[in-house]
C-alpha positions as a printed Julia matrix, in Angstrom:
196×3 Matrix{Float64}:
  94.41  101.99  27.73
  96.97  101.42  24.84
  99.41  100.31  27.25
  97.14   97.7   28.58
  96.21   96.41  25.17
 100.0    96.4   24.37
 100.89   94.33  27.34
  98.0    91.97  26.35
  98.99   91.6   22.92
 102.61   90.7   24.06
 101.35   88.37  26.71
  99.19   86.62  23.99
 101.88   86.2   21.58
 103.98   84.7   24.38
 101.14   82.26  25.52
 100.53   80.73  22.01
 103.89   79.41  21.1
 104.72   75.65  20.47
 107.81   74.71  22.41
 110.65   73.84  19.83
 112.14   70.35  20.51
 115.31   70.73  22.19
 118.35   70.17  19.72
 119.86   67.65  22.08
 116.91   65.49  21.42
 117.19   65.73  17.82
 119.68   63.92  15.64
 121.17   66.75  13.26
 121.95   63.94  10.88
 118.5    62.37  10.97
 116.34   64.64   8.54
 113.12   62.97   9.56
 113.61   64.29  13.18
 114.21   67.77  11.76
 111.08   67.32   9.35
 108.86   66.25  12.26
 109.97   69.31  14.29
 109.48   71.66  11.41
 105.79   70.02  10.66
 104.91   70.54  14.31
 106.08   74.24  14.27
 104.0    74.82  11.04
 100.67   73.26  12.58
 101.37   75.22  15.87
 101.68   78.43  13.69
  98.21   77.59  12.06
  96.73   77.03  15.53
  98.4    80.26  16.96
  97.38   82.25  13.91
  93.57   80.94  14.49
  93.67   81.96  18.09
  94.95   85.45  17.42
  92.66   86.11  14.69
  89.71   84.96  17.05
  91.27   87.25  19.9
  91.21   90.19  17.5
  87.75   89.64  16.61
  88.54   88.78  12.9
  86.49   85.51  12.44
  87.24   85.56   8.75
  90.9    85.42   9.23
  90.52   82.75  11.83
  88.84   80.65   9.41
  91.48   81.07   6.75
  94.44   80.6    9.31
  93.22   77.07   9.69
  93.38   76.38   5.82
  90.46   74.13   5.82
  89.68   71.71   2.94
  86.37   71.23   1.53
  85.58   68.11   3.36
  86.89   69.18   6.76
  84.71   67.82   9.5
  83.8    70.55  12.1
  82.27   69.85  15.49
  81.49   73.1   17.33
  80.86   73.98  21.11
  77.11   73.37  20.68
  77.66   69.83  19.22
  76.37   71.09  15.7
  72.75   70.52  17.15
  73.05   67.07  15.45
  73.97   68.31  12.0
  77.31   67.9   10.2
  79.34   70.87   9.41
  82.13   70.86   6.7
  84.61   72.97   5.25
  85.34   76.51   5.61
  81.54   77.23   6.0
  81.31   74.62   8.79
  84.32   76.31  10.63
  82.76   79.74  10.08
  79.61   78.51  11.73
  81.4    76.86  14.87
  83.57   80.01  15.1
  80.33   82.05  15.25
  79.16   80.17  18.29
  82.04   81.33  20.25
  81.69   84.15  23.03
  84.81   85.96  22.21
  84.99   89.85  22.48
  87.39   91.7   20.01
  90.61   92.69  21.87
  90.67   89.29  23.8
  93.82   87.85  25.26
  94.08   84.26  23.92
  96.05   81.66  26.2
  96.8    78.28  25.44
  98.72   76.62  28.62
  98.78   72.87  27.56
  98.79   73.09  23.6
 100.28   69.92  22.24
 101.27   69.23  18.48
 102.57   65.91  17.16
 103.32   65.17  13.4
 104.1    62.28  11.32
 105.41   63.89   8.19
 106.2    60.55   6.35
 102.51   59.87   6.5
 101.38   63.66   6.17
  99.34   63.73   9.21
  99.45   66.03  12.36
  97.28   66.42  15.37
  96.87   69.18  17.91
  95.0    69.53  21.32
  94.94   71.95  24.09
  92.73   74.1   26.55
  91.87   77.54  25.35
  90.97   80.74  27.33
  89.98   83.84  25.8
  90.0    86.81  28.39
  87.98   89.65  27.45
  90.1    93.26  27.45
  87.45   94.73  29.44
  87.23   92.24  32.19
  84.39   89.72  32.47
  83.91   85.99  32.14
  86.51   84.44  29.75
  85.53   81.98  27.01
  87.07   78.61  27.81
  87.07   75.63  25.56
  89.05   72.4   24.45
  90.21   72.29  21.01
  91.61   69.3   18.91
  91.96   68.58  15.38
  93.78   66.91  12.75
  95.84   68.4    9.73
  96.93   66.52   6.64
  99.61   67.7    4.15
  97.91   68.36   0.92
  99.92   69.75  -2.14
 102.92   70.52   0.27
 100.72   72.57   2.69
  99.24   71.64   6.04
  95.47   71.74   5.8
  92.68   71.26   8.58
  91.09   67.91   8.19
  89.25   67.76  11.35
  88.27   70.17  14.26
  86.54   69.83  17.58
  85.65   72.54  19.96
  83.78   71.9   23.37
  83.48   73.88  26.47
  84.69   72.08  29.64
  82.08   70.76  31.86
  81.32   72.39  35.05
  82.73   70.24  37.97
  79.7    68.37  39.79
  78.55   70.05  42.92
  80.28   69.2   45.89
  78.56   66.74  48.28
  77.48   68.24  51.64
  80.28   67.69  54.35
  79.77   65.07  56.66
  78.49   66.09  59.95
  79.96   65.08  63.25
  78.07   62.21  64.96
  75.72   63.26  67.55
  76.42   62.05  70.85
  72.96   61.71  71.71
  72.32   59.36  68.82
  72.03   55.68  69.67
  75.29   53.84  68.92
  74.79   50.88  66.25
  77.74   49.03  68.07
  77.29   49.35  71.81
  79.97   46.6   72.28
  82.66   48.74  70.46
  82.41   51.27  73.14
  82.81   48.69  76.1
  85.87   48.6   78.14
  88.22   45.52  77.4
  87.97   42.82  79.89
  90.17   43.15  82.81
  93.56   40.81  82.95
  93.5    40.67  79.19
């Protein structure tokens, strides 16, 4: 059991990293490019810490990992039932709606983070899967948000969580035409005229 949890913990840490911008893309003499990369890594670290705390079952730590401001606007997976939610309390209410068992494995296969440090803004988006340690149905959701730099720190300004919609039911497969059914175009089946 301990070995399974250790493997799950190592996999979750590997799955929640934000890829570093290759050095060959960055100009080491251009501080703005280096600053952008560092900002993206900082925001990615906030998101990763949020997901890891959720996976451990520590919802309070998940909220503080995102560093929300008082007027952070939060939309939870149930759409807030038409009521606005703000700040740490709003984020805590949204987190409480998630069906995540403690000890889950968090996976973010397509997390994207982009930052504009000169403007003090950054955004992230990705698909999240929380796999229960004991098996069962994972919690799947889309997550996106905006961070702003406040007093030198990246703070959450907006968060949107939603469950992906189930794909529409497949239409029944078309059946082969019945040879006994009347042909709507009998002339199409006629042999071509001779000599022609």
